[in-house]
Phi, psi and omega in degrees: 000132181260141180251142175256178185304323182297326181285346191246017183267092181247155168240147178223140178235137184230160177207143178249154181224163178049056178285121177235109181066250187251008184223162177252133176273343180211132176230125178253146177223149175228124184232157180202157171296129179302333181301329187263009184310310182293321178294315182299315178298318175298315179299316180290320176299318179295317179304309180302310185299313184294324186263001180064022177277130179259336186202135177259129180235127178300322181299319180293323175297313180298318180298319179300320178297330182271001185266000000 
């Protein structure tokens, strides 16, 4: 199967955590086909609005797991 440019049009978003000096202990990435950008955006905005989350922090998730 041959792929054309349309098949390879992706977007990726990254975030780093636990920066210590000169290195990152954790890097997260979210990628998706750019064709679905609007649907993903609407879904994420709806999810954040419905849950009243203003900002996602990995540390808060880790702390919640330890309670």
